[in-house]
C-alpha positions in Angstrom: 5.2 -3.2 -33.6 2.1 -1.2 -33.1 -0.3 -1.1 -30.1 -2.7 -3.4 -32.1 0.0 -6.0 -32.6 0.8 -6.1 -28.8 -2.9 -6.2 -27.9 -3.4 -9.3 -30.1 -0.5 -11.1 -28.5 -1.3 -10.2 -24.9 -4.9 -11.3 -25.2 -3.7 -14.7 -26.7 -1.1 -15.4 -24.0 -1.6 -13.4 -20.8 -4.0 -13.5 -17.9 -4.1 -10.1 -16.3 -4.5 -9.6 -12.6 -7.6 -8.3 -10.9 -9.4 -8.5 -14.3 -12.4 -10.1 -15.9 -10.6 -11.0 -19.1 -13.8 -10.8 -21.2 -14.0 -7.1 -20.4 -10.8 -6.6 -22.4 -12.8 -7.2 -25.6 -14.4 -3.8 -25.0 -11.7 -2.1 -23.1 -8.3 -3.4 -23.9 -5.2 -2.8 -21.7 -2.8 0.1 -22.4 0.3 -1.2 -24.2 3.4 0.4 -22.7 6.5 0.8 -24.7 8.5 2.9 -22.2 8.3 5.3 -19.3 9.7 8.8 -18.9 9.4 10.3 -15.4 5.7 10.5 -14.5 4.7 9.6 -18.1 3.8 6.2 -19.8 4.3 6.0 -23.6 2.6 3.5 -25.8 3.9 1.8 -29.0 2.3 4.5 -31.1 4.0 7.3 -29.3 1.1 8.6 -27.3 1.8 9.7 -23.7 -0.2 9.2 -20.6 0.3 10.8 -17.2 0.7 8.0 -14.6 -1.7 9.5 -12.0 -1.7 6.4 -9.8 2.1 5.5 -9.8 1.5 2.2 -11.6 -0.6 0.6 -8.8 1.0 2.9 -6.1 4.6 1.6 -6.5 6.4 4.3 -8.5 7.8 7.1 -6.3 10.5 8.8 -8.4 9.3 8.3 -12.0 9.9 5.7 -14.7 13.5 5.1 -15.9 14.9 7.1 -13.0 18.6 7.6 -13.8 19.8 7.2 -10.2 17.9 4.0 -9.5 19.0 2.7 -12.9 22.6 3.4 -12.1 22.4 1.6 -8.7 20.9 -1.5 -10.3 23.4 -1.5 -13.1 26.3 -1.3 -10.7 24.8 -4.1 -8.6 24.5 -6.3 -11.8 28.2 -6.3 -12.0 28.6 -7.6 -8.5 26.0 -10.1 -7.5 22.4 -10.4 -8.8 21.1 -12.8 -6.2 22.2 -15.2 -3.5 20.0 -17.3 -1.3 19.5 -15.7 2.0 19.3 -19.0 3.9 23.0 -19.6 4.6 24.3 -16.5 2.8 24.2 -12.7 3.3 25.3 -9.8 1.2 26.0 -6.1 1.4 22.8 -4.6 0.0 20.5 -6.6 2.3 22.5 -5.8 5.4 22.7 -2.1 4.5 19.0 -1.9 3.8 18.1 -3.7 7.0 20.2 -1.3 9.0 18.6 1.8 7.4 15.1 0.5 7.6 15.5 -0.4 11.2 16.8 3.0 12.1 14.0 4.7 10.2 11.2 2.6 11.8 12.7 2.2 15.3 12.4 -1.6 15.0 14.9 -4.4 15.2 15.3 -7.2 12.7 13.9 -7.3 9.1 12.4 -10.3 7.4 12.1 -10.1 3.6 9.4 -11.4 1.2 8.5 -10.7 -2.4 5.3 -8.6 -2.4 2.8 -7.0 -0.1 0.7 -10.1 0.4 3.7 -12.2 1.3 4.7 -9.5 3.9 1.2 -9.9 5.5 1.5 -13.7 5.5 4.9 -13.3 7.3 3.5 -10.9 9.9 0.4 -13.1 10.6 2.5 -16.3 11.0 5.1 -14.5 13.1 2.5 -13.2 15.5 0.8 -16.5 15.8 4.2 -18.3 16.3 5.4 -15.8 18.9 2.4 -16.5 21.1 3.0 -20.2 20.7 6.6 -19.9 21.6 5.8 -18.0 24.8 3.3 -20.5 25.9 0.0 -18.7 25.0 -1.2 -21.2 22.5 -4.8 -19.9 22.7 -3.9 -16.6 21.0 -4.6 -17.6 17.4 -7.2 -15.1 16.1 -6.9 -11.8 14.2 -9.0 -8.7 14.1 -9.0 -6.1 11.3 -11.0 -3.1 10.1 -14.2 -3.3 8.1 -13.5 -2.6 4.5 -9.8 -3.3 5.1 -7.6 -4.9 2.4 -4.4 -6.8 3.0 -3.9 -8.9 0.0 -5.2 -12.0 -1.8 -3.2 -14.9 -0.6 -5.2 -17.1 1.8 -3.8 -15.6 5.1 -4.0 -12.0 3.8 -7.4 -12.6 2.4 -8.6 -14.0 5.7 -8.1 -10.5 7.3 -9.4 -8.6 4.3 -13.0 -7.3 4.2 -13.7 -6.8 0.5 -16.5 -9.1 -0.6 -15.6 -9.1 -4.2 -12.2 -10.6 -3.5 -13.2 -12.7 -0.5 -16.6 -14.3 -0.9 -15.6 -16.9 -3.5 -12.8 -18.3 -1.4 -14.5 -18.1 2.0 -14.4 -21.9 2.5 -10.6 -21.8 2.3 -10.1 -18.9 4.8 -9.2 -18.8 8.4 -12.0 -16.9 10.3 -11.2 -13.4 11.5 -13.2 -10.6 13.1 -13.8 -7.1 11.7 -14.5 -4.0 13.8 -15.8 -0.6 12.9 -13.7 1.4 10.5 -12.6 4.9 11.5 -13.3 6.1 7.9 -14.6 9.7 8.6 -17.0 9.6 5.6 -19.3 7.6 8.0 -19.4 10.2 10.7 -22.6 11.9 11.7 -23.2 15.3 10.2 -21.9 17.2 13.2 -19.3 14.7 14.2 -15.6 15.5 13.6 -13.1 13.0 12.1 -11.4 12.8 15.5 -14.7 12.1 17.4 -15.6 9.4 14.9 -12.2 7.8 15.2 -12.6 7.7 19.0 -16.0 6.1 18.5 -14.5 3.5 16.2 -11.7 2.9 18.7 -14.4 2.1 21.3 -15.6 -0.7 19.0 -12.1 -2.2 19.0 -11.9 -2.0 22.8 -15.2 -3.8 23.2 -13.9 -6.6 21.1 -10.5 -6.8 22.9 -12.1 -6.7 26.3 -14.0 -9.8 25.5 -11.6 -11.7 23.1 -8.0 -10.6 23.9 -7.1 -14.1 25.3 -7.8 -15.6 21.9 -6.5 -12.8 19.8 -2.9 -12.7 18.4 -3.0 -9.4 16.6 -4.9 -6.4 15.3 -4.0 -5.6 11.7 -4.8 -2.3 10.0 -3.9 0.1 7.2 -2.7 3.2 9.0 -4.5 6.5 8.0 -5.7 5.3 4.5 -7.7 2.2 3.6 -6.8 2.0 -0.1 -9.2 -0.6 -1.5 -12.1 1.0 0.4 -11.8 3.9 -2.0 -9.0 5.8 -0.2 -10.9 5.9 3.0 -9.1 8.3 5.4 -9.1 8.6 9.2 -7.7 10.6 12.1 -4.4 9.4 13.5 -5.9 9.3 17.1 -7.3 5.9 16.1 -3.7 4.6 15.8 -2.8 5.9 19.2 -5.8 4.3 20.7 -5.1 1.0 19.0 -1.5 1.0 20.2 -2.5 1.7 23.8 -5.2 -1.0 23.7 -2.9 -3.6 22.2 -0.4 -2.9 25.0 -3.0 -3.1 27.7 -4.6 -6.3 26.4 -1.3 -7.9 25.3 -2.2 -8.2 21.6 0.2 -7.4 18.7 -0.4 -4.4 16.4 0.4 -5.1 12.7 0.7 -2.0 10.6 0.1 -2.7 6.9 2.0 0.2 5.4 2.4 -1.5 2.1 0.6 1.3 0.3 1.2 4.2 2.6 4.8 3.8 3.6 7.8 5.7 2.1 6.2 9.2 2.3 2.9 8.5 0.7 1.0 9.6 3.9 3.1 12.7 4.3 5.6 11.2 6.7 8.0 8.4 6.0 5.7 6.0 7.7 2.1 6.8 8.5 2.4 5.5 12.1 4.7 8.5 12.8 1.6 10.8 12.7 0.2 9.1 15.8 3.6 8.9 17.5 3.5 5.1 17.7 5.6 2.1 16.8 3.8 -1.1 15.8 4.9 -4.6 16.7 5.1 -5.5 13.0 5.6 -3.0 10.2 4.8 -4.4 6.7 6.3 -2.6 3.7 6.4 -3.1 0.0 5.2 -1.2 -3.2 7.3 2.0 -3.0 10.2 0.3 -1.3 12.1 -0.1 -4.6 10.6 2.9 -6.3 8.5 0.6 -8.5 11.4 -1.2 -10.0 11.6 -4.7 -8.5 9.4 -7.0 -6.3 10.4 -6.7 -2.6 8.6 -6.6 0.7 9.6 -6.8 4.3 8.4 -7.1 7.8 10.2 -5.2 10.6 9.5 -6.3 14.1 10.6 -5.7 17.7 13.5 -7.2 19.6 11.0 -8.8 21.9 9.4 -10.7 19.1 12.8 -11.7 17.6 14.0 -13.0 20.9 11.0 -15.4 21.3 12.3 -17.3 18.2 16.0 -17.3 19.2 16.6 -20.8 20.5 18.6 -24.0 20.0 15.4 -25.8 18.8 14.9 -25.5 15.1 11.1 -25.8 15.4 11.1 -22.6 17.5 12.7 -20.7 14.6 10.6 -18.9 12.0 10.8 -21.4 9.2 9.4 -19.3 6.4 11.1 -18.6 3.1 10.9 -17.2 -0.4 13.4 -18.2 -3.1 14.2 -14.5 -3.8 14.2 -13.3 -0.2 16.4 -10.2 0.1 17.2 -10.2 -3.6 20.4 -8.1 -4.0 19.2 -6.1 -7.0 15.9 -5.2 -5.3 17.7 -4.2 -2.1 20.1 -2.1 -4.1 17.1 -0.3 -5.7 15.6 0.2 -2.3 18.9 1.8 -1.0 18.8 4.1 -4.0 15.3 5.1 -3.1 16.3 5.9 0.5 19.3 7.9 -0.9 16.9 10.1 -3.0 14.8 10.7 0.1 17.9 11.9 1.9 19.6 14.0 -0.8 16.5 15.6 -2.2 14.6 16.3 1.1 11.6 14.6 -0.5 9.2 14.8 2.4 9.6 18.6 2.5 9.3 19.0 -1.2 6.2 16.8 -1.2 4.5 19.1 1.3 4.8 22.0 -1.0 3.6 20.0 -4.0 0.7 18.6 -2.0 -0.4 22.1 -1.0 -0.3 23.3 -4.6 -2.1 20.4 -6.0 -4.8 20.8 -3.4 -5.2 24.4 -4.5 -5.5 23.3 -8.2 -8.1 20.7 -7.2 -10.4 23.3 -5.5 -12.8 23.5 -8.5 -13.0 19.7 -8.5 -13.7 19.7 -4.8 -16.5 22.3 -5.3 -18.1 20.4 -8.2 -21.8 19.5 -7.5 -21.2 15.8 -8.3 -18.2 15.5 -5.8 -18.7 14.3 -2.3 -16.1 13.7 0.5 -13.1 15.4 -1.1 -10.2 14.2 1.0 -6.4 14.5 1.1 -3.6 12.9 3.1 0.0 13.4 2.1 0.4 12.5 -1.5 -3.0 10.9 -1.9 -6.2 12.7 -3.0 -9.7 11.2 -3.5 -13.3 12.1 -3.8 -16.6 10.2 -4.3 -18.8 10.8 -7.3 -22.4 11.3 -6.4 -24.8 8.7 -8.0 -22.0 7.1 -9.9 -23.8 4.7 -12.4 -22.9 1.1 -12.9 -19.7 0.8 -14.9 -18.6 4.3 -13.8 -15.0 3.3 -13.0 -14.4 1.7 -16.4 -16.0 4.5 -18.3 -14.1 7.2 -16.4 -10.9 5.3 -16.9 -11.4 5.1 -20.6 -12.4 8.8 -21.1 -9.3 9.8 -19.0 -7.1 7.8 -21.3 -8.4 9.6 -24.3 -7.3 12.8 -22.7 -3.8 11.5 -21.7 -4.4 10.5 -18.0 -4.0 7.0 -16.6 -6.6 6.9 -13.8 -8.3 3.8 -12.3 -11.3 4.8 -10.0 -12.2 2.4 -7.3 -16.0 2.0 -7.7 -17.3 5.5 -7.4 -14.2 6.9 -5.9 -11.7 8.8 -8.0 -8.2 9.1 -6.6 -4.8 10.5 -7.4 -1.6 9.0 -6.2 1.1 10.4 -8.5 4.8 9.8 -8.5 6.7 12.3 -6.3 8.4 13.7 -9.4 5.2 15.3 -10.5 5.4 19.0 -11.3 2.9 21.8 -11.5 2.1 21.5 -15.3 1.2 17.8 -14.8 -0.8 18.7 -11.6 -2.7 21.3 -13.6 -3.4 18.8 -16.4 -4.9 16.3 -13.9 -7.1 18.9 -12.3 -8.3 20.3 -15.6 -9.1 17.0 -17.3 -10.8 15.6 -14.2 -13.0 18.7 -14.0 -13.9 18.2 -17.7 -14.7 14.5 -17.2 -17.0 15.4 -14.3 -18.8 17.9 -16.4 -19.3 15.5 -19.3 -20.1 12.2 -17.5 
């Protein structure tokens, strides 16, 4: 079947996520027949470089033979067993490895990023209830922060497009100043601005700590804010304040975990450990839905009791799915055997060099880079810029999806210099022509 055949069928049967379906009449989705490393291939044989890792999940390329082999082997053993009343080898091994990497104790599993946020929010609230501080029910997050679109996650999100419609359904939360360095004064450094933002958080906690359960934030990069980036000193300040005011720190590393920030976990760059670490997206290399929340032994012990009601009575049917856990173990194996973080540092330096003409373009503002994420803002981006830029990039073989007027690159780690050069060259052409 051709691209046209699949587009007819998808428009008749499918409701796409985060999409105004009427727009697909003018800009249809890209029909994908298969993937090859960093490339997507449509049903007519055209190839597109996956510049955003298929919504930030794909780390080691499509159809990766090592992850394929691990899943195939697991299929012959056990595909899934309910984790309430059962356990299995992949989930135990993955929990041990994640705990060692993160410096945290037990791991609770969900299905996707938003479910991990729901788990962390509920767990923090329930912890304070179990220890007798029932007034600590509130949450504070960063302005422009994004944590998902289920009701709890949306309650601590600050993106009006997603949140405003559902406001009557949401639990109130408080937002404090974002450390996004794009908002600094002309002579103010990223570090100084982060410290000023941290003072805003302290002002809030000094007044409201007794009613606050947790601070939740995206470490180093606020993705839905257009890849807003900030100095790690903010994380160090937040950790110190949470300790001092007896408030939990929830690190939403769903997008930035597993090397995306340049270290395995972004919190490492501030030398801190959160009370809750939320992970998803890259955890299975983009293969299968899986998320998890790692937490401290202190939190775990507050639930350990003879009374059932003091336990954490939260579940998902596919919690700790064996196939997904086996994929995640294969991902961690690749990190170990290929020294991925060191290789990424070299690739990141080279891609930054190749993007120098883009950074110097007169329409580009706030060129920024952290780890394996690059972004810039387009000056005076017109209405509809993101859709138009996306379509013109497709015509030149790049799969890019700007966020408003922010263009970003978050490629799979298997990207090589020829593909980097293609991204840089085509992006420069698009800036010249748009």
